[in-house]
Biopython code that builds the backbone (N, CA, C, O; Angstrom):
import numpy as np
from Bio.PDB.StructureBuilder import StructureBuilder

atoms = [
    (1, "MET", "N", (-82.594, 1.324, -8.250)),
    (1, "MET", "CA", (-81.995, 0.174, -7.630)),
    (1, "MET", "C", (-82.876, -0.381, -6.514)),
    (1, "MET", "O", (-83.161, -1.578, -6.483)),
    (2, "LEU", "N", (-83.305, 0.483, -5.599)),
    (2, "LEU", "CA", (-84.165, 0.029, -4.511)),
    (2, "LEU", "C", (-85.521, -0.456, -5.024)),
    (2, "LEU", "O", (-86.082, -1.428, -4.519)),
    (3, "TYR", "N", (-86.035, 0.246, -6.045)),
    (3, "TYR", "CA", (-87.295, -0.140, -6.672)),
    (3, "TYR", "C", (-87.181, -1.537, -7.276)),
    (3, "TYR", "O", (-88.082, -2.359, -7.109)),
    (4, "GLN", "N", (-86.083, -1.811, -7.975)),
    (4, "GLN", "CA", (-85.875, -3.131, -8.574)),
    (4, "GLN", "C", (-85.744, -4.203, -7.501)),
    (4, "GLN", "O", (-86.281, -5.300, -7.648)),
    (5, "LEU", "N", (-85.039, -3.891, -6.435)),
    (5, "LEU", "CA", (-84.871, -4.854, -5.336)),
    (5, "LEU", "C", (-86.223, -5.191, -4.716)),
    (5, "LEU", "O", (-86.511, -6.354, -4.433)),
    (6, "ALA", "N", (-87.045, -4.171, -4.510)),
    (6, "ALA", "CA", (-88.372, -4.395, -3.920)),
    (6, "ALA", "C", (-89.218, -5.288, -4.823)),
    (6, "ALA", "O", (-89.938, -6.155, -4.329)),
    (7, "HIS", "N", (-89.142, -5.090, -6.125)),
    (7, "HIS", "CA", (-89.930, -5.921, -7.041)),
    (7, "HIS", "C", (-89.379, -7.341, -7.133)),
    (7, "HIS", "O", (-90.143, -8.294, -7.282)),
    (8, "ILE", "N", (-88.076, -7.485, -7.048)),
    (8, "ILE", "CA", (-87.511, -8.833, -7.043)),
    (8, "ILE", "C", (-87.961, -9.587, -5.800)),
    (8, "ILE", "O", (-88.358, -10.750, -5.877)),
    (9, "LEU", "N", (-87.896, -8.914, -4.651)),
    (9, "LEU", "CA", (-88.346, -9.556, -3.409)),
    (9, "LEU", "C", (-89.818, -9.925, -3.484)),
    (9, "LEU", "O", (-90.215, -11.025, -3.101)),
    (10, "ARG", "N", (-90.621, -8.994, -3.981)),
    (10, "ARG", "CA", (-92.068, -9.238, -4.033)),
    (10, "ARG", "C", (-92.426, -10.356, -5.000)),
    (10, "ARG", "O", (-93.274, -11.196, -4.701)),
    (11, "ASP", "N", (-91.773, -10.364, -6.171)),
    (11, "ASP", "CA", (-92.129, -11.328, -7.215)),
    (11, "ASP", "C", (-91.498, -12.704, -7.020)),
    (11, "ASP", "O", (-92.144, -13.727, -7.249)),
    (12, "ASP", "N", (-90.222, -12.724, -6.591)),
    (12, "ASP", "CA", (-89.491, -13.996, -6.521)),
    (12, "ASP", "C", (-89.452, -14.626, -5.139)),
    (12, "ASP", "O", (-89.272, -15.836, -5.009)),
    (13, "PHE", "N", (-89.622, -13.804, -4.101)),
    (13, "PHE", "CA", (-89.562, -14.296, -2.724)),
    (13, "PHE", "C", (-90.755, -13.770, -1.923)),
    (13, "PHE", "O", (-90.585, -12.965, -1.008)),
    (14, "PRO", "N", (-91.963, -14.228, -2.271)),
    (14, "PRO", "CA", (-93.152, -13.690, -1.582)),
    (14, "PRO", "C", (-93.153, -13.977, -0.077)),
    (14, "PRO", "O", (-93.694, -13.188, 0.698)),
    (15, "TRP", "N", (-92.556, -15.091, 0.343)),
    (15, "TRP", "CA", (-92.504, -15.404, 1.771)),
    (15, "TRP", "C", (-91.661, -14.382, 2.522)),
    (15, "TRP", "O", (-91.990, -14.009, 3.648)),
    (16, "LEU", "N", (-90.561, -13.922, 1.892)),
    (16, "LEU", "CA", (-89.719, -12.903, 2.516)),
    (16, "LEU", "C", (-90.424, -11.552, 2.522)),
    (16, "LEU", "O", (-90.345, -10.801, 3.495)),
    (17, "TRP", "N", (-91.114, -11.254, 1.423)),
    (17, "TRP", "CA", (-91.876, -9.990, 1.328)),
    (17, "TRP", "C", (-92.944, -9.942, 2.414)),
    (17, "TRP", "O", (-93.111, -8.915, 3.072)),
    (18, "ASN", "N", (-93.661, -11.034, 2.606)),
    (18, "ASN", "CA", (-94.711, -11.079, 3.623)),
    (18, "ASN", "C", (-94.127, -11.012, 5.033)),
    (18, "ASN", "O", (-94.730, -10.420, 5.928)),
    (19, "SER", "N", (-92.976, -11.607, 5.229)),
    (19, "SER", "CA", (-92.307, -11.536, 6.533)),
    (19, "SER", "C", (-91.893, -10.108, 6.859)),
    (19, "SER", "O", (-92.094, -9.639, 7.980)),
    (20, "ILE", "N", (-91.315, -9.419, 5.884)),
    (20, "ILE", "CA", (-90.917, -8.034, 6.083)),
    (20, "ILE", "C", (-92.137, -7.182, 6.377)),
    (20, "ILE", "O", (-92.091, -6.296, 7.230)),
    (21, "ASP", "N", (-93.226, -7.446, 5.672)),
    (21, "ASP", "CA", (-94.471, -6.697, 5.892)),
    (21, "ASP", "C", (-94.992, -6.913, 7.303)),
    (21, "ASP", "O", (-95.451, -5.969, 7.946)),
    (22, "THR", "N", (-94.924, -8.141, 7.788)),
    (22, "THR", "CA", (-95.391, -8.442, 9.141)),
    (22, "THR", "C", (-94.536, -7.749, 10.201)),
    (22, "THR", "O", (-95.055, -7.176, 11.159)),
    (23, "VAL", "N", (-93.235, -7.812, 10.016)),
    (23, "VAL", "CA", (-92.329, -7.149, 10.976)),
    (23, "VAL", "C", (-92.550, -5.639, 10.949)),
    (23, "VAL", "O", (-92.541, -4.989, 11.994)),
    (24, "ASN", "N", (-92.749, -5.085, 9.761)),
    (24, "ASN", "CA", (-93.026, -3.649, 9.647)),
    (24, "ASN", "C", (-94.318, -3.289, 10.400)),
    (24, "ASN", "O", (-94.394, -2.244, 11.047)),
    (25, "GLY", "N", (-95.311, -4.145, 10.312)),
    (25, "GLY", "CA", (-96.555, -3.923, 11.049)),
    (25, "GLY", "C", (-96.332, -3.934, 12.558)),
    (25, "GLY", "O", (-96.927, -3.139, 13.285)),
    (26, "TRP", "N", (-95.469, -4.843, 13.026)),
    (26, "TRP", "CA", (-95.155, -4.876, 14.453)),
    (26, "TRP", "C", (-94.471, -3.594, 14.910)),
    (26, "TRP", "O", (-94.813, -3.027, 15.947)),
    (27, "PHE", "N", (-93.493, -3.145, 14.114)),
    (27, "PHE", "CA", (-92.803, -1.891, 14.460)),
    (27, "PHE", "C", (-93.763, -0.709, 14.460)),
    (27, "PHE", "O", (-93.684, 0.159, 15.329)),
    (28, "PHE", "N", (-94.670, -0.674, 13.484)),
    (28, "PHE", "CA", (-95.661, 0.400, 13.436)),
    (28, "PHE", "C", (-96.538, 0.366, 14.685)),
    (28, "PHE", "O", (-96.820, 1.409, 15.275)),
    (29, "ALA", "N", (-96.967, -0.819, 15.085)),
    (29, "ALA", "CA", (-97.811, -0.944, 16.270)),
    (29, "ALA", "C", (-97.062, -0.536, 17.532)),
    (29, "ALA", "O", (-97.645, 0.090, 18.417)),
    (30, "LEU", "N", (-95.787, -0.877, 17.628)),
    (30, "LEU", "CA", (-94.990, -0.487, 18.791)),
    (30, "LEU", "C", (-94.846, 1.034, 18.874)),
    (30, "LEU", "O", (-94.912, 1.616, 19.957)),
    (31, "ARG", "N", (-94.653, 1.656, 17.737)),
    (31, "ARG", "CA", (-94.403, 3.097, 17.747)),
    (31, "ARG", "C", (-95.678, 3.908, 17.887)),
    (31, "ARG", "O", (-95.689, 4.918, 18.590)),
    (32, "TYR", "N", (-96.760, 3.485, 17.227)),
    (32, "TYR", "CA", (-97.947, 4.328, 17.146)),
    (32, "TYR", "C", (-99.171, 3.763, 17.867)),
    (32, "TYR", "O", (-100.275, 4.266, 17.662)),
    (33, "SER", "N", (-99.015, 2.743, 18.696)),
    (33, "SER", "CA", (-100.191, 2.119, 19.305)),
    (33, "SER", "C", (-100.977, 3.103, 20.169)),
    (33, "SER", "O", (-102.207, 3.111, 20.122)),
    (34, "SER", "N", (-100.302, 3.920, 20.943)),
    (34, "SER", "CA", (-101.042, 4.864, 21.789)),
    (34, "SER", "C", (-101.708, 5.944, 20.949)),
    (34, "SER", "O", (-102.818, 6.374, 21.262)),
    (35, "LYS", "N", (-101.056, 6.380, 19.905)),
    (35, "LYS", "CA", (-101.648, 7.403, 19.030)),
    (35, "LYS", "C", (-102.835, 6.836, 18.256)),
    (35, "LYS", "O", (-103.833, 7.531, 18.063)),
    (36, "SER", "N", (-102.741, 5.591, 17.813)),
    (36, "SER", "CA", (-103.842, 5.024, 17.036)),
    (36, "SER", "C", (-105.094, 4.846, 17.893)),
    (36, "SER", "O", (-106.211, 4.994, 17.396)),
    (37, "GLU", "N", (-104.916, 4.529, 19.176)),
    (37, "GLU", "CA", (-106.069, 4.444, 20.065)),
    (37, "GLU", "C", (-106.735, 5.808, 20.213)),
    (37, "GLU", "O", (-107.962, 5.895, 20.274)),
    (38, "GLU", "N", (-105.939, 6.867, 20.270)),
    (38, "GLU", "CA", (-106.483, 8.213, 20.363)),
    (38, "GLU", "C", (-107.219, 8.597, 19.082)),
    (38, "GLU", "O", (-108.269, 9.238, 19.141)),
    (39, "ILE", "N", (-106.682, 8.214, 17.934)),
    (39, "ILE", "CA", (-107.333, 8.519, 16.658)),
    (39, "ILE", "C", (-108.671, 7.811, 16.578)),
    (39, "ILE", "O", (-109.661, 8.419, 16.169)),
    (40, "VAL", "N", (-108.727, 6.548, 16.957)),
    (40, "VAL", "CA", (-109.984, 5.799, 16.922)),
    (40, "VAL", "C", (-110.990, 6.424, 17.875)),
    (40, "VAL", "O", (-112.173, 6.521, 17.546)),
    (41, "ARG", "N", (-110.539, 6.847, 19.051)),
    (41, "ARG", "CA", (-111.435, 7.469, 20.011)),
    (41, "ARG", "C", (-112.006, 8.766, 19.446)),
    (41, "ARG", "O", (-113.204, 9.020, 19.564)),
    (42, "ARG", "N", (-111.158, 9.582, 18.835)),
    (42, "ARG", "CA", (-111.618, 10.855, 18.288)),
    (42, "ARG", "C", (-112.543, 10.662, 17.093)),
    (42, "ARG", "O", (-113.464, 11.453, 16.890)),
    (43, "CYS", "N", (-112.309, 9.632, 16.311)),
    (43, "CYS", "CA", (-113.181, 9.372, 15.161)),
    (43, "CYS", "C", (-114.581, 8.909, 15.597)),
    (43, "CYS", "O", (-115.558, 9.087, 14.870)),
    (44, "ASN", "N", (-114.658, 8.323, 16.771)),
    (44, "ASN", "CA", (-115.952, 7.850, 17.263)),
    (44, "ASN", "C", (-116.727, 8.915, 18.034)),
    (44, "ASN", "O", (-117.869, 8.679, 18.426)),
    (45, "GLU", "N", (-116.124, 10.085, 18.257)),
    (45, "GLU", "CA", (-116.834, 11.160, 18.944)),
    (45, "GLU", "C", (-117.862, 11.786, 18.002)),
    (45, "GLU", "O", (-117.698, 11.771, 16.782)),
    (46, "ASP", "N", (-118.911, 12.331, 18.587)),
    (46, "ASP", "CA", (-119.920, 13.025, 17.785)),
    (46, "ASP", "C", (-119.369, 14.382, 17.366)),
    (46, "ASP", "O", (-118.712, 15.069, 18.148)),
    (47, "ILE", "N", (-119.644, 14.751, 16.139)),
    (47, "ILE", "CA", (-119.250, 16.055, 15.641)),
    (47, "ILE", "C", (-120.419, 17.006, 15.843)),
    (47, "ILE", "O", (-121.531, 16.721, 15.400)),
    (48, "PRO", "N", (-120.184, 18.118, 16.498)),
    (48, "PRO", "CA", (-121.290, 19.050, 16.811)),
    (48, "PRO", "C", (-121.699, 19.886, 15.585)),
    (48, "PRO", "O", (-121.398, 21.077, 15.513)),
    (49, "TYR", "N", (-122.377, 19.258, 14.636)),
    (49, "TYR", "CA", (-122.781, 19.966, 13.412)),
    (49, "TYR", "C", (-123.730, 21.115, 13.724)),
    (49, "TYR", "O", (-123.663, 22.164, 13.083)),
    (50, "ASN", "N", (-124.595, 20.932, 14.681)),
    (50, "ASN", "CA", (-125.567, 21.991, 14.988)),
    (50, "ASN", "C", (-124.874, 23.260, 15.453)),
    (50, "ASN", "O", (-125.319, 24.358, 15.119)),
    (51, "ASP", "N", (-123.790, 23.134, 16.220)),
    (51, "ASP", "CA", (-123.057, 24.306, 16.679)),
    (51, "ASP", "C", (-122.460, 25.071, 15.510)),
    (51, "ASP", "O", (-122.444, 26.302, 15.521)),
    (52, "VAL", "N", (-121.969, 24.363, 14.503)),
    (52, "VAL", "CA", (-121.376, 25.026, 13.342)),
    (52, "VAL", "C", (-122.450, 25.777, 12.573)),
    (52, "VAL", "O", (-122.236, 26.925, 12.183)),
    (53, "PHE", "N", (-123.599, 25.157, 12.349)),
    (53, "PHE", "CA", (-124.643, 25.822, 11.593)),
    (53, "PHE", "C", (-125.254, 26.987, 12.368)),
    (53, "PHE", "O", (-125.639, 27.991, 11.770)),
    (54, "ASP", "N", (-125.347, 26.864, 13.681)),
    (54, "ASP", "CA", (-125.872, 27.961, 14.485)),
    (54, "ASP", "C", (-124.951, 29.175, 14.436)),
    (54, "ASP", "O", (-125.430, 30.309, 14.410)),
    (55, "GLU", "N", (-123.627, 28.954, 14.423)),
    (55, "GLU", "CA", (-122.687, 30.053, 14.355)),
    (55, "GLU", "C", (-122.777, 30.781, 13.008)),
    (55, "GLU", "O", (-122.611, 31.999, 12.948)),
    (56, "ARG", "N", (-123.037, 30.038, 11.936)),
    (56, "ARG", "CA", (-123.147, 30.658, 10.605)),
    (56, "ARG", "C", (-124.411, 31.511, 10.514)),
    (56, "ARG", "O", (-124.401, 32.578, 9.900)),
    (57, "ARG", "N", (-125.490, 31.044, 11.122)),
    (57, "ARG", "CA", (-126.738, 31.813, 11.076)),
    (57, "ARG", "C", (-126.636, 33.097, 11.897)),
    (57, "ARG", "O", (-127.237, 34.114, 11.552)),
    (58, "ALA", "N", (-125.862, 33.037, 12.997)),
    (58, "ALA", "CA", (-125.734, 34.213, 13.857)),
    (58, "ALA", "C", (-124.873, 35.288, 13.217)),
    (58, "ALA", "O", (-125.011, 36.462, 13.561)),
    (59, "ALA", "N", (-124.006, 34.931, 12.312)),
    (59, "ALA", "CA", (-123.083, 35.910, 11.697)),
    (59, "ALA", "C", (-123.757, 36.750, 10.633)),
    (59, "ALA", "O", (-123.117, 37.611, 10.029)),
]
sb = StructureBuilder()
sb.init_structure("model")
sb.init_model(0)
sb.init_chain("A")
sb.init_seg("    ")
for serial, (resi, resn, name, xyz) in enumerate(atoms, 1):
    if name == "N":
        sb.init_residue(resn, " ", resi, " ")
    sb.init_atom(name, np.array(xyz, "f"), 0.0, 1.0, " ", f" {name:<3s}", serial, name[0])
structure = sb.get_structure()
């Protein structure tokens, strides 16, 4: 039932589907904005590959 409703909205009312998608994006940003900034910061950090390989050689 929910699957059919989602496809009807997407196929027959694209303006409503896009509006719901936009509002969902706003709610996501409100809830996870601080966490997403932390994720981006951590992804931009350097990964210490040399430390990992040095530990394997020492073992």
